[in-house]
N, C-alpha and C positions, 0 to 999 in steps of 0.2 A: 751335775747337777751345779748350775751357775748362780754364783754368790750375790752377783748382781741383781738377778731375777728374785733370788729370793728374797733380798733385803728389799727392792720394788713390793714384792707382793705383800711382804708382814707392813711395811711401811701404808700402802693402800688400806691394808684391814686395819690400822690403828685410826686413819681419817674416817672411812668409813663407821667403825664404831662410837669412839665419840661422835660422830656427828649426827648418828643414829640416835643416839640419850637426849642431845642438844633439841633437836626436834623435836622429840617424844614430848621433852619438857613444856614447850608451846601448845601445838597440837591436840595435846589430850582437854586443853581448855576451849579449844573451838564448837563454837553451837553443833547438835547436830543437825539442822536443817541443815548443814552443809557437806553430808554425807557422802561421798563419792562423785561429789563434784568441782570442777577445775576454780569454780569460785571459794571454795578452799582455801588452794594454793594464793588467788588475790588475796583473801585476808592474812595467811602467814606472812606471804611476802612484806610485810609490815612491822612484823616484829623482829629487831635484829637479833635477839638469840638464835632465834628459828633460821635466818641471815646466816646469821655462824655457822649452823650445824652444816645447812647447805653447804656454804663454802669445805667445809671441810668434805661434804661427802664428796664434791669435783675432787677437788684435791685426790682424795683415794680412788675417784672413776679417772681421773689421769693417772696414777701411778699404776691403778691394775693394765689401764690399755696398753703404758707403757713394759711393765710384767708381760701382758699378754703376746707384744711383739717380739720378746726378744726369746719365750716359753713356751711351752705348751701349756695347752688351755686345762689338761688332764693334772699338771702339773701346780697352775696356779690358784684353783679354784679351792682346791683342799685349803688350803694357805691363806684363803679371804676367809672360809670358816671360821678364821682365829679370830675377829673383828669380834667374838663376844667376847673373849679377855678384856679387852681395853675398853667395850662398852662396861661391862660389868667393875673394871676398874675406876672409871667416872663415877658409875650408879654407886658404890663403897662408897668413893670421895662426898657423894651427896649427901647421903645414910647414912653415914658412920657404922653401918653392919660390917661384922668381922665375916671373912669367908667361911672359915669351919670346914664341916667335912664334905656338905655336902660340894661348897667353892673347888675345894681343892679333888675332889671326886671328878668334877664336871671337868676341871683345867687338867688333870693325868688323862681324861678318856679323849678327851680332844684333841690334847698335843702328843698323846699317844696312838691315836686314830689317825691323825694324819701323816706323822711320819712310817705307822706299818704299811698304808696305801702307798704312801710316792715311795717307801724301800722294795715294797712287796712285786708294785705295778711295772716299776721305772719307768715314768711316763717318757716318749719319746716322738718326734715328729715322724712323720711320715708324707705319702703322697695325697693330694686334697682329693675329696669325692668329687668329679665334675660333674655328677649326676643331677640336672636341676629337680629330678622328680624326687630324687633323696634328700635335698636340701629343704624341698617344700613341703616334704611328708614329717620329715624332723620338727622343721619351725614349726606347723602347722599343725602337729600333737599337741606341743608346747603353749603355742597361743589358742589351742582350741581349750586345753585344758583348764587354762588361768581364764578362760569366757567362762567357762562352768563355773568355776569356783567363784567365781565374781557373781554369779547369778545366783548362787545358792546363799553367800555371805551376803545379802541384799535383804532376803528372806528373816535372816537372824541378824542384825548387827549388832545386839547388845549378847548374844549369846557366842555361837562356834565362829559367826561371821569374822572376827577379827583374825582368829587364826586361818580361816579360808582365804580372805585377803591375801596376808601376808605369804601362805604358800602360792598364791596367782600370784604378786609380786618377786616373787623367788624366781617362780617359772621366766617369767620375762627377764628378767636380769642374768640370767644364766645365756637367755636365747641372746640379747644385748651384749653379753660379755665376748660370744661365737661371732655375730658379726661386728665388732669391734677389733679382733681379729683378722677379719677378711679383708675389715677396711684398710686396718694395716699393711696387711701384703699387696691390695689392689696398688697403694702409693707408694709402697716399696720398690713394685713392679716398673707403674706408669705415671708418678707423679700426684698431682692434684687434679687435674682433668681425669684421669682415670678413676681416681674418686668421686669426684661431683656424677659421671657418669653410668653411676653402678648407683642400684637400689641400697646396700648396705649400709649407706650412713645416714639415711633418711631413715631408716630402719630403725638404726641405731637410739636416733632421737626421738621415734614415735614409741619406743617402746620402755624409754628412759621419763617421759615423760607420763605417761601411761602409767608406770610403775610405783612415781611418784606419787601420782590422786592416791591409788590403791593402798600405799605405806602408810601416809599422813592420814587417811580415813580410820585404817588398822589402827593409828598409833592415838587415834581422837578418842575411840569407844572403849579400849580397854590398855588393860596397863603394857609395859615394857614386855614382862616377862610371857606376856600372851602371844605378842605378834612376834619379836626379834626370834625367838628360836625357830619359828616354824618359816622365815625367810631366810635365816643363816644355814638353813637343812637343805632347801628346795633348789639353792641358788646355785652351789657348784657341784650338785646331783643334778640340773637342767645344764649345767654348763660341759660337765665331763661328757655326760649322754652326746650333746652337740660333736665335742670334739673328737668323739671316738666314732660320731655318727657319720659327719663329712668333713669334718677339716683333718684328717687324715694321723690321729694323736695313737699311737699305738700303744698298747699294756700287755703285760707277760698273759697269757692265757692258759699256764699247765696248769694242774689241777691244786698246788702248793700256795701259787700266787693267784689263785682267785680266791681261795678260802682268806688269804692275810687279803687280800683286798676288802672281800666282803666284810670281812671284821673289820678292817679300819674305817668302814664307813659305816658300817654299826656303830661303832666307838663314837667317830664324829657326832654321828644323831643323838646317841646318849648322853655325852658331854654338852651338846648343844644344849639341849632339854635340861640337863640337871645347871648348868649355869645361867639358862634363860628363866626358871623359876625359883633361882636363888630370892633369898627376901633383899638382897641389899636393891633388885633392881628396882627401879622406880614405879610407884602406884600409878594409875592414870583412868579408872575406869568408870561407868557412872552409871547409874540406875535409869531403865527408860524412862522419859517423862523430863527428865532434873538436866537445868542447865549449869553449864560451869561457872564454881564458884567466881563471885567477883571478889576481886582484891582481897581474895584467902578464905573468905566468909561463907556461910553452910548455904548450899547449891539452893537455887530458884525455880521455878516451876521454866520448861522449856517454854520458851515463846516461838514455832516454827516459823511463823509467818513475818515476823520483824527483823529486817536487819542488823547487825553486830556492829560495831565498830574495835578496833584494837584498839587498847589504853595505851599510855606512853608506859615503860618499865620503873617500877617505884621501889623502895627500898622494901617493899613487900612481895617485889617478885614481877614477873608478866602474868599478863590477866587482861582479862576481856569486859568489854562495860556493853551496854544496851543504848 
């Protein structure tokens, strides 16, 4: 186990968790007419708090890329799931809610699950799978699953939609992490020219932008406690599947190790759900047919046909104006 990789992965998780909370603080006030639209990003980019959240997320992605360049994806991905701990810490600061039994139980399950998976599985590198068919098959399954989840989410945007969008984004981000690892390997082997002549870096950008739209749409329509746990659980599972599937990562496969690995992953998911459902996590949902509060006032009827502009931040917080 590399201390540097551990520090980079935890640093990435910290930046990602804090960044997601700041993004959701703003995205939850966006008009529903921007749901699953790139117009949503155009509106949000004008709000400093959201930009701060994106800046933290970019820092987290850079640290994550450095960790993936020096360690195995099956080792790094479970560590990235700890981003929920940092999201909860900032949410507690914003809401003043105590951690309580639920928070401590989630923390123990998440930390214990990550430890169990890494210790039992002993993730290590190996020879990457060179068959393009295997690459495209695994990536296709992940991306196809994300498309199906997104299509289902469009039919229930204020019901199960946010959870489905977060799951879809998690799958895309897991694949993005795998392609980031491949891009780093190509750069190490042949420099910038080798990177630019491959499809992987362009896939990283496309998956990142698409995942961002999905995540912000999930943040827009539901509390963080509904979306972030699904995102945090899906991303490492997808990343590990890619790592074992075509990046050459190896895990112990004897019966005892497999049992502990499965228990570790189950504990990670359970811990993520408990922490994500903690009362300290920001609320942000709204009923169908209502628009975001204006300056902290009561919700007004939504006007889908109207364009909205973001008003400057004030002492009462970030809001929207018609």
